[in-house]
C-alpha positions in Angstrom: -10.7 -32.9 -175.8 -14.1 -34.0 -176.5 -13.0 -37.3 -177.8 -12.4 -38.6 -174.3 -16.3 -38.5 -173.9 -16.7 -41.0 -176.6 -16.8 -44.2 -174.8 -17.4 -46.3 -178.0 -13.9 -45.8 -179.0 -10.6 -47.1 -177.7 -9.8 -44.9 -174.7 -6.9 -42.7 -174.9 -5.2 -41.9 -171.6 -2.7 -39.5 -173.0 -5.6 -37.2 -174.3 -7.1 -37.2 -170.8 -3.7 -36.3 -169.4 -3.5 -33.3 -171.8 -7.0 -32.2 -170.9 -6.2 -32.4 -167.2 -2.9 -30.6 -167.7 -4.9 -27.8 -169.6 -7.4 -27.5 -166.8 -4.6 -27.1 -164.2 -2.3 -24.9 -166.4 -4.3 -23.3 -169.0 -6.0 -20.1 -169.0 -9.2 -18.4 -170.3 -11.7 -20.3 -172.7 -9.3 -23.1 -173.0 -9.3 -23.9 -169.3 -13.1 -23.5 -169.1 -13.5 -26.0 -171.9 -11.2 -28.4 -170.1 -13.3 -28.0 -167.0 -16.5 -28.7 -168.8 -15.2 -31.8 -170.5 -13.7 -33.2 -167.3 -16.8 -32.7 -165.4 -18.9 -34.6 -168.1 -16.2 -37.4 -168.1 -16.4 -37.8 -164.3 -20.3 -37.9 -164.3 -20.4 -40.4 -167.3 -22.0 -43.6 -166.0 -19.2 -45.8 -167.5 -16.3 -43.5 -166.6 -15.3 -46.0 -163.7 -14.7 -48.7 -166.3 -11.6 -46.6 -167.4 -10.2 -46.2 -164.1 -7.9 -49.4 -164.3 -6.4 -48.0 -167.7 -6.0 -44.4 -166.2 -4.2 -45.8 -163.0 -2.0 -48.0 -165.1 -1.0 -45.6 -168.0 -1.4 -42.1 -166.7 1.7 -40.0 -166.4 0.1 -37.1 -164.7 -0.8 -37.4 -160.8 -3.8 -35.2 -161.0 -5.3 -37.5 -163.6 -4.9 -40.4 -161.4 -6.6 -38.5 -158.5 -9.6 -37.8 -160.8 -9.8 -41.6 -161.5 -9.7 -42.3 -157.8 -12.6 -39.8 -157.2 -14.6 -41.7 -159.9 -13.9 -45.1 -158.3 -14.7 -43.7 -154.8 -18.1 -42.5 -155.9 -18.9 -45.8 -157.4 -18.0 -47.7 -154.3 -20.2 -45.4 -152.2 -23.2 -45.2 -154.4 -23.3 -48.2 -156.7 -21.1 -51.0 -155.0 -24.1 -53.2 -154.1 -25.4 -53.4 -157.6 -22.2 -54.4 -159.3 -21.9 -58.0 -160.2 -19.7 -60.0 -157.7 -17.0 -60.5 -160.3 -16.7 -56.8 -160.9 -16.5 -56.3 -157.2 -13.7 -58.8 -156.8 -11.9 -57.4 -159.7 -11.9 -53.9 -158.4 -10.9 -55.0 -155.0 -7.9 -57.0 -156.4 -7.0 -54.3 -158.7 -6.7 -51.8 -155.8 -4.7 -54.2 -153.6 -2.3 -54.9 -156.3 -1.5 -51.1 -157.0 -1.2 -50.6 -153.2 1.3 -53.3 -152.9 3.2 -52.2 -156.0 3.4 -48.6 -154.8 4.4 -49.6 -151.2 6.9 -52.3 -151.9 10.1 -50.2 -151.7 11.3 -47.2 -149.9 11.6 -44.8 -152.7 8.0 -45.3 -154.1 6.4 -45.3 -150.6 7.9 -41.8 -150.0 7.6 -40.3 -153.4 3.9 -41.5 -153.9 2.8 -41.0 -150.3 -0.2 -38.7 -151.1 -1.3 -41.1 -154.0 -0.9 -43.9 -151.8 -3.1 -42.4 -149.0 -5.8 -42.0 -151.5 -5.5 -45.6 -152.6 -5.6 -46.5 -148.9 -8.8 -44.6 -148.4 -10.4 -46.3 -151.5 -9.5 -49.7 -150.0 -11.1 -48.8 -146.6 -14.3 -47.7 -148.5 -14.4 -51.2 -150.1 -13.6 -53.0 -146.6 -16.7 -51.3 -145.1 -18.8 -52.9 -148.0 -17.1 -56.3 -148.3 -15.4 -57.2 -144.8 -15.9 -59.7 -143.1 -18.7 -61.6 -145.0 -17.3 -61.3 -148.6 -13.5 -60.7 -147.6 -13.0 -62.9 -144.5 -9.4 -63.4 -145.0 -8.5 -59.5 -144.9 -6.9 -59.5 -141.7 -4.8 -62.6 -142.1 -3.8 -61.2 -145.6 -2.7 -57.7 -144.3 -0.8 -59.3 -141.4 1.0 -61.9 -143.7 1.9 -59.2 -146.2 3.1 -57.0 -143.4 5.6 -59.6 -142.2 7.0 -59.8 -145.8 8.3 -56.4 -146.4 9.2 -53.4 -144.0 7.6 -50.7 -146.3 4.6 -52.7 -147.1 4.2 -53.2 -143.3 4.4 -49.6 -142.8 1.6 -48.8 -145.2 -0.4 -51.7 -143.8 -0.3 -50.1 -140.5 -1.7 -46.9 -142.2 -4.6 -48.9 -143.6 -5.4 -50.4 -140.1 -5.3 -47.0 -138.6 -7.6 -45.7 -141.3 -10.1 -48.7 -140.8 -10.1 -48.2 -137.0 -10.9 -44.5 -137.5 -13.8 -45.4 -140.0 -15.3 -48.1 -137.7 -14.9 -46.4 -134.1 -14.7 -42.7 -134.9 -16.6 -41.8 -137.9 -19.0 -44.6 -138.3 -22.0 -43.0 -136.7 -22.4 -40.8 -139.7 -21.8 -43.2 -142.4 -23.0 -46.6 -141.4 -26.0 -48.2 -139.9 -25.7 -49.3 -136.2 -26.1 -52.9 -137.1 -23.3 -52.6 -139.6 -21.0 -50.7 -137.1 -21.7 -53.3 -134.5 -20.8 -56.1 -136.7 -17.5 -54.4 -137.9 -16.6 -53.7 -134.4 -17.3 -57.2 -133.2 -15.1 -58.5 -136.0 -12.4 -56.1 -135.5 -12.1 -57.0 -131.7 -12.4 -60.8 -132.6 -9.4 -60.7 -134.9 -7.5 -58.1 -133.1 -5.1 -60.8 -131.7 -3.5 -61.2 -135.3 -3.1 -57.6 -135.5 -1.7 -57.0 -132.1 0.9 -59.7 -132.6 2.1 -57.9 -135.6 2.2 -54.5 -133.8 3.9 -56.1 -130.8 6.6 -57.7 -133.1 7.3 -54.3 -134.7 7.5 -52.5 -131.4 9.8 -55.3 -129.9 12.1 -55.9 -133.0 11.8 -53.1 -135.7 14.6 -50.5 -136.2 13.1 -48.7 -139.1 11.9 -45.2 -137.6 9.1 -44.6 -140.0 7.8 -48.2 -139.4 7.9 -47.8 -135.6 6.4 -44.3 -135.7 3.6 -45.6 -137.9 3.0 -48.6 -135.7 2.7 -46.3 -132.7 0.2 -44.0 -134.5 -1.8 -47.1 -135.4 -1.8 -48.6 -131.9 -2.9 -45.0 -130.6 -6.0 -45.5 -132.6 -6.6 -49.1 -131.1 -6.2 -48.1 -127.4 -9.6 -46.7 -126.8 -11.4 -49.9 -127.9 -9.3 -53.0 -127.8 -9.9 -55.5 -125.0 -8.1 -54.5 -121.8 -6.1 -57.6 -121.4 -4.0 -56.5 -124.5 -3.1 -53.4 -122.7 -2.6 -54.7 -119.0 -1.7 -58.4 -119.5 1.0 -58.0 -122.0 4.4 -56.1 -122.2 3.0 -53.3 -124.3 3.3 -50.6 -121.6 6.9 -51.7 -120.7 7.8 -51.5 -124.3 6.2 -47.9 -124.7 8.0 -46.8 -121.6 11.5 -48.6 -122.0 12.0 -48.3 -125.7 10.2 -45.2 -126.9 9.3 -42.8 -124.0 12.7 -41.2 -123.9 13.4 -41.1 -127.5 12.9 -37.6 -129.0 11.8 -39.2 -132.1 8.9 -41.3 -130.6 8.1 -39.6 -127.3 5.2 -37.6 -128.5 3.3 -40.4 -130.0 4.2 -42.6 -127.1 2.9 -40.0 -124.6 -0.3 -39.8 -126.5 -0.6 -43.8 -126.3 0.1 -43.6 -122.6 -2.5 -40.9 -122.2 -5.1 -42.9 -123.8 -4.3 -45.8 -121.6 -4.1 -43.5 -118.4 -7.6 -42.1 -119.3 -9.4 -45.3 -119.5 -12.1 -45.5 -116.7 -12.3 -49.2 -115.8 -12.9 -51.5 -112.9 -10.5 -51.6 -110.0 -9.1 -55.0 -110.8 -6.2 -53.0 -112.8 -5.5 -50.3 -110.2 -2.0 -51.6 -109.6 -1.4 -51.5 -113.2 -2.4 -47.8 -113.5 -0.3 -47.0 -110.4 2.7 -48.7 -112.0 2.1 -47.0 -115.3 1.9 -43.5 -113.6 5.0 -44.0 -111.4 7.0 -45.3 -114.6 6.0 -42.1 -116.6 7.0 -39.8 -113.8 10.4 -41.6 -113.2 10.9 -41.4 -117.0 10.1 -37.7 -117.0 12.4 -36.9 -114.1 15.4 -38.5 -116.1 14.3 -36.1 -119.0 13.3 -32.8 -117.4 13.9 -32.0 -113.8 10.6 -30.9 -111.8 12.3 -27.6 -111.1 12.7 -26.7 -114.8 11.3 -23.4 -116.2 8.6 -24.8 -118.6 7.5 -21.4 -119.7 11.0 -20.5 -120.9 11.7 -24.0 -122.5 8.3 -23.8 -124.2 9.0 -20.2 -125.7 12.3 -21.3 -126.9 11.6 -24.8 -128.3 10.8 -26.4 -131.5 7.2 -27.5 -132.5 8.1 -31.1 -131.4 9.3 -30.1 -128.1 6.3 -27.8 -127.6 3.9 -30.7 -128.6 5.8 -32.9 -125.9 4.8 -30.4 -123.1 1.1 -30.2 -124.5 1.0 -33.9 -124.5 2.4 -34.0 -120.9 -0.4 -31.8 -119.6 -2.9 -34.1 -121.4 -1.3 -37.1 -119.7 -1.2 -35.8 -116.2 -4.8 -34.1 -116.5 -6.3 -37.0 -118.2 -4.8 -39.7 -115.9 -5.4 -37.7 -112.6 -8.8 -36.7 -113.5 -9.8 -40.5 -113.7 -7.3 -42.1 -111.2 -6.4 -39.4 -108.5 -8.1 -41.4 -105.6 -6.0 -44.5 -106.6 -2.9 -42.6 -106.5 -3.7 -40.9 -103.2 -4.2 -44.3 -101.8 -0.7 -45.6 -102.4 1.9 -45.2 -99.5 4.5 -43.5 -101.6 2.9 -40.0 -102.5 6.1 -38.7 -104.0 5.2 -39.5 -107.7 1.9 -38.0 -107.3 3.1 -34.7 -105.8 5.9 -34.5 -108.3 3.3 -34.9 -111.1 1.3 -31.8 -109.6 4.7 -29.8 -109.3 5.2 -30.6 -113.0 1.6 -29.6 -113.8 2.1 -26.3 -111.9 5.2 -25.6 -114.1 3.2 -26.5 -117.4 0.6 -24.1 -116.1 3.0 -21.2 -116.4 3.5 -22.0 -120.0 2.3 -18.7 -122.0 0.0 -20.9 -124.3 -3.7 -20.4 -123.7 -4.7 -23.9 -124.9 -2.2 -25.6 -122.7 -3.2 -23.4 -119.8 -7.1 -24.2 -120.4 -6.1 -27.9 -120.3 -4.4 -27.4 -116.8 -7.1 -25.1 -115.5 -9.8 -27.7 -116.0 -8.0 -30.3 -113.9 -7.0 -27.6 -111.2 -10.6 -26.6 -110.9 -11.9 -30.2 -110.7 -9.2 -31.0 -108.1 -10.0 -27.8 -105.9 -13.7 -28.4 -106.2 -13.3 -31.9 -104.8 -11.2 -30.7 -101.9 -13.7 -28.1 -100.9 -16.5 -30.6 -101.3 -14.8 -32.9 -98.8 -14.8 -30.0 -96.3 -18.5 -29.4 -96.9 -19.3 -32.9 -96.4 -17.7 -33.3 -93.0 -20.0 -34.0 -90.2 -21.1 -30.8 -88.3 -19.6 -32.0 -85.0 -16.2 -32.2 -86.6 -16.6 -28.6 -87.9 -18.3 -26.4 -85.4 -17.1 -23.2 -87.1 -17.8 -24.0 -90.6 -20.1 -21.5 -92.1 -23.3 -22.7 -93.5 -22.7 -20.2 -96.3 -19.9 -22.2 -97.6 -17.1 -20.1 -96.5 -14.1 -22.0 -95.0 -13.5 -22.1 -91.4 -10.2 -20.9 -90.1 -7.2 -23.2 -90.8 -6.9 -24.0 -87.0 -10.3 -25.6 -87.2 -9.3 -28.1 -89.9 -5.6 -28.7 -88.9 -6.2 -31.8 -86.9 -8.7 -33.4 -89.3 -7.3 -35.8 -91.9 -8.2 -34.0 -95.0 -6.9 -34.5 -98.7 -6.2 -30.7 -98.9 -3.4 -31.1 -96.4 -1.4 -33.3 -98.9 -1.5 -30.5 -101.5 -1.1 -27.5 -99.2 2.1 -26.4 -100.9 0.8 -27.1 -104.3 -2.3 -25.1 -103.6 -0.2 -22.3 -102.5 1.7 -22.3 -105.7 -1.5 -22.7 -107.6 -2.7 -19.4 -106.1 0.1 -17.6 -107.2 -0.1 -18.9 -110.7 -3.9 -18.1 -110.9 -3.1 -14.6 -110.0 -0.2 -14.1 -112.4 -2.2 -15.6 -115.3 -5.5 -13.9 -114.4 -7.2 -12.5 -117.7 -9.3 -9.4 -118.2 -12.8 -9.3 -116.8 -15.7 -8.2 -119.1 -16.3 -5.0 -116.9 -12.6 -3.6 -117.5 -12.6 -1.1 -120.3 -9.2 0.2 -120.0 -6.5 -1.9 -121.7 -3.0 -1.8 -123.0 -2.7 -2.3 -126.8 0.0 -4.0 -128.9 2.0 -0.7 -128.9 2.1 -0.4 -125.1 -0.5 2.4 -125.0 -3.4 2.6 -122.6 -6.5 2.7 -124.5 -10.4 2.1 -124.3 -11.4 -1.4 -125.4 -14.1 -1.6 -127.9 -14.3 -5.2 -128.9 -15.2 -8.1 -126.4 -13.1 -11.1 -126.6 -15.6 -14.1 -125.9 -12.9 -16.5 -125.2 -11.3 -14.3 -122.7 -14.5 -13.6 -120.8 -15.1 -17.5 -120.7 -11.6 -18.1 -119.4 -11.9 -15.5 -116.8 -15.1 -17.2 -115.5 -13.2 -20.5 -115.2 -10.4 -18.8 -113.5 -12.5 -17.0 -111.2 -14.3 -20.3 -110.2 -10.8 -21.9 -109.5 -9.6 -19.0 -107.5 -12.9 -18.8 -105.3 -12.4 -22.4 -104.5 -8.7 -21.8 -103.6 -9.8 -19.0 -101.4 -12.3 -21.0 -99.6 -9.8 -23.8 -99.0 -7.4 -21.3 -97.1 -8.5 -17.6 -96.9 -5.4 -16.7 -94.9 -3.1 -18.0 -97.4 -4.8 -16.2 -100.4 -4.9 -12.9 -98.4 -1.2 -13.1 -97.7 -0.4 -13.8 -101.3 -2.4 -10.9 -102.5 -1.3 -8.7 -100.0 2.3 -9.3 -100.5 1.9 -8.8 -104.3 0.1 -5.5 -103.6 3.1 -4.5 -101.3 5.4 -5.0 -104.1 3.2 -2.8 -106.5 3.4 -0.1 -103.9 7.1 -0.1 -103.2 7.7 -0.5 -106.9 9.7 -3.7 -106.9 7.2 -5.4 -109.1 5.5 -2.5 -110.4 4.0 -2.8 -114.1 0.7 -2.3 -115.5 0.3 -6.0 -116.3 1.2 -7.1 -112.7 -1.1 -4.7 -111.2 -3.9 -5.4 -113.6 -3.8 -9.3 -113.0 -3.6 -8.8 -109.2 -6.7 -6.5 -109.0 -8.6 -8.7 -111.4 -7.9 -11.7 -109.1 -8.9 -9.6 -106.1 -12.2 -8.6 -107.6 -12.8 -12.2 -108.7 -13.0 -13.6 -105.1 -15.8 -11.5 -103.9 -17.8 -13.3 -101.4 -15.2 -15.9 -100.7 -14.1 -14.4 -97.4 -16.3 -13.9 -94.3 -17.5 -10.2 -93.8 -14.9 -9.4 -91.2 -12.0 -10.7 -93.3 -13.4 -9.3 -96.4 -13.7 -5.8 -94.5 -10.2 -5.8 -93.4 -8.7 -7.0 -96.7 -10.7 -4.7 -98.9 -10.1 -1.5 -96.8 -6.4 -2.2 -97.0 -6.6 -2.9 -100.9 -8.5 0.4 -101.7 -6.4 2.5 -99.5 -3.3 1.2 -100.9 -4.6 1.7 -104.4 -5.9 5.2 -103.8 -2.5 6.0 -102.4 -0.8 4.4 -105.4 -3.1 6.5 -107.7 -1.8 9.5 -106.1 1.8 8.4 -106.0 1.9 7.7 -109.7 2.7 10.3 -112.2 1.5 10.3 -115.9 -1.9 9.8 -117.2 -1.3 6.3 -118.3 -0.3 5.2 -114.9 -3.1 6.8 -113.1 -5.7 5.4 -115.7 -4.4 1.9 -115.1 -4.7 2.3 -111.2 -8.1 4.1 -111.5 -9.5 1.2 -113.7 -8.4 -1.4 -111.2 -9.9 0.7 -108.2 -13.3 0.9 -110.1 -13.2 -2.9 -111.0 -12.6 -4.1 -107.4 -15.2 -1.8 -105.7 -17.8 -2.7 -108.2 -17.2 -6.4 -107.3 -18.0 -6.0 -103.6 -21.5 -4.7 -103.1 -21.9 -6.7 -99.9 -19.1 -4.7 -98.3 -20.2 -1.4 -99.7 -23.8 -1.9 -98.4 -22.5 -2.6 -94.9 -20.1 0.4 -94.9 -21.7 3.7 -95.7 -18.8 6.0 -95.4 -16.6 3.8 -97.5 -19.5 3.6 -100.1 -19.7 7.3 -100.2 -16.0 7.8 -100.5 -15.8 5.2 -103.4 -18.7 6.9 -105.3 -17.1 10.4 -104.8 -13.9 9.0 -106.3 -16.0 7.7 -109.3 -17.1 11.2 -109.7 -13.6 12.4 -109.8 -12.8 9.8 -112.4 -15.7 11.1 -114.6 -13.7 14.2 -115.1 -10.6 12.2 -116.3 -10.3 12.6 -120.0 -8.3 9.6 -120.6 -9.6 7.2 -122.9 -12.0 4.6 -121.3 -11.8 6.0 -117.7 -14.9 8.0 -118.0 -16.9 5.0 -119.5 -15.8 2.8 -116.8 -16.6 5.2 -114.1 -20.1 5.6 -115.4 -20.4 1.8 -115.7 -19.1 1.2 -112.2 -21.2 3.9 -110.6 -24.4 2.5 -112.3 -23.4 -1.0 -111.0 -23.0 0.2 -107.6 -26.1 2.3 -107.7 -28.1 -0.7 -108.7 -26.8 -2.9 -106.1 -26.9 -0.5 -103.2 -29.9 1.6 -104.1 -31.3 1.6 -100.6 -28.2 3.3 -99.2 -28.5 6.0 -102.0 -32.2 6.8 -101.1 -32.1 6.4 -97.3 -30.7 9.1 -94.9 -27.7 7.5 -93.3 -26.4 8.2 -89.9 -24.5 11.4 -89.6 -25.9 12.6 -92.8 -28.4 15.5 -93.2 -30.0 14.5 -96.4 -30.2 11.2 -98.4 -27.1 10.9 -100.7 -29.3 10.9 -103.8 -30.2 14.5 -103.0 -26.5 15.5 -102.8 -26.1 13.9 -106.2 -28.8 15.6 -107.9 -27.8 19.0 -106.4 -24.5 18.5 -108.0 -25.4 16.9 -111.1 -24.1 19.5 -113.5 -20.7 19.5 -111.9 -20.5 15.7 -111.9 -21.5 15.3 -115.5 -19.9 18.6 -117.2 -17.0 16.5 -118.6 -19.0 13.5 -119.9 -20.0 13.1 -123.5 -23.8 13.4 -124.3 -23.9 9.6 -124.7 -22.4 9.1 -121.3 -24.7 11.8 -119.7 -27.8 10.0 -121.3 -26.5 6.7 -120.0 -25.9 8.1 -116.5 -29.5 9.7 -116.3 -31.6 6.8 -117.9 -30.0 3.9 -115.9 -29.5 5.5 -112.7 -32.4 7.9 -112.1 -35.0 5.7 -113.8 -34.2 2.9 -111.3 -34.3 5.1 -108.4 -37.9 6.5 -109.4 -36.6 10.1 -109.0 -37.7 11.5 -112.4 -39.8 14.3 -110.5 -36.8 15.3 -108.5 -34.7 15.3 -111.6 -37.2 17.8 -113.1 
């Protein structure tokens, strides 16, 4: 093994192969010795001089990769100090190997990983040499691309890597001046690259070449001059030739998403409208707007699922940037159909897809709400200065954007309720075995998602309180009559009800909340089984804890709620007692004045009643819960003396 470290003798590639094989397949001391020798070889200052022989003669792939690592290190650290003739020799050597490896289909596929590494080495050289010392690189790569289909495919991969290095990763690897010069040169010579890409997309029939070209084009779209996008036939080619092909539709949709998300001057508004309408029309021919995307996604292949994800990214990216443009066109059908598609996609049981949709929905409803808030006061005499929406009749005759989306917003309210995630305050959960248990670990992602969904649902409630109330009331009725009863359905509904606290005016909130709590208390009495009762109880506790404004204004209801919490403190089901204590403390802190003041019709402050019955209230609590109860409640009330 050690003989490969003697650089005064003729280099034996076979011995290097044997050492590398020992490292990868050997065991014990033999393997450790091989590792030591290889490390010394790679760190030798003259090791790079052996790279050409290794790549030419080695029969073991791992050996070739070690040689390429040595060469990559040389290019990154010592390229500038190499004599020009050695730089030119290395450059020419790498180019010749790449061409030789990619000039036929069998080699291109078999040596794909090796070729990718060679491409990366070439890009590292380009960052050092192009354009000053290698001005003909772009014409050369375009010319060789036209000479051979498989070489063209690999050349597309090189151009893609070069674009990524210059436009995506350059901040960490190159000086600002160097990056600027490379970007300028790339844009200056892009016409030659674009001609090659367009030729492939118009004429080629080799699937792998077309796909490589589309993936390369995808990397160009966020930096190339806009004329190449909007003043050529590239969009039509993407739409007409590839959009509806299962083989290309994912990368095509990614390309269209990049274009659609461009935020440019209004001179291209017509182009964006045409692009959007084309995509919607193509989509209609592929998947009807009424399709059940949730079921399709669940039963689809990875590629089909990726298509739905890409569709969400296209619609949300495009509409986030160009919604006002689309609203201004006379035919609103493509825009509305796109939103219906987005509603269907929002029902997909994949959290990351839902997050993409949710971000757009929140942006939309916030804009619609802001439009109402910015109306002149004379037009909205009944609009509350607190931001609570006025009755629908007040706004019906005013031309508002929200009217266009009224049916979409109704559907969105239903989806937000059906997809609602668990708030942080809820401790009683259903585990994977279908058992009701106490939650001990907090899921930060779920907490963040709940806050985002709450924001969206609050805006939706502001936009139409009556519609929100009707939807929630109807869903609650179906829980009571059993037609849609399930733990999951009840939980999501109650979490949604709790999330919109403060979004209704006080009279509406009073009527709605009294009904909800009465129905839930009735449901708690109606259901049999500890698990059922625990689920209903946890939802009652969550909702009442979310509405301190209502509780402060309605003493008798507040007292009834607190007494119900005391009942739940005797419930031994896992998690119920903890949640009852948490909710009681939360209410006590928010409504402290109501506890310590003597209310109308009462003979003593409520705090005194609690203290006199403290032993009964806490008798079934654990020592930790009792301590929590005393410390956080009585300390806040300053009642230490009474407690003693």
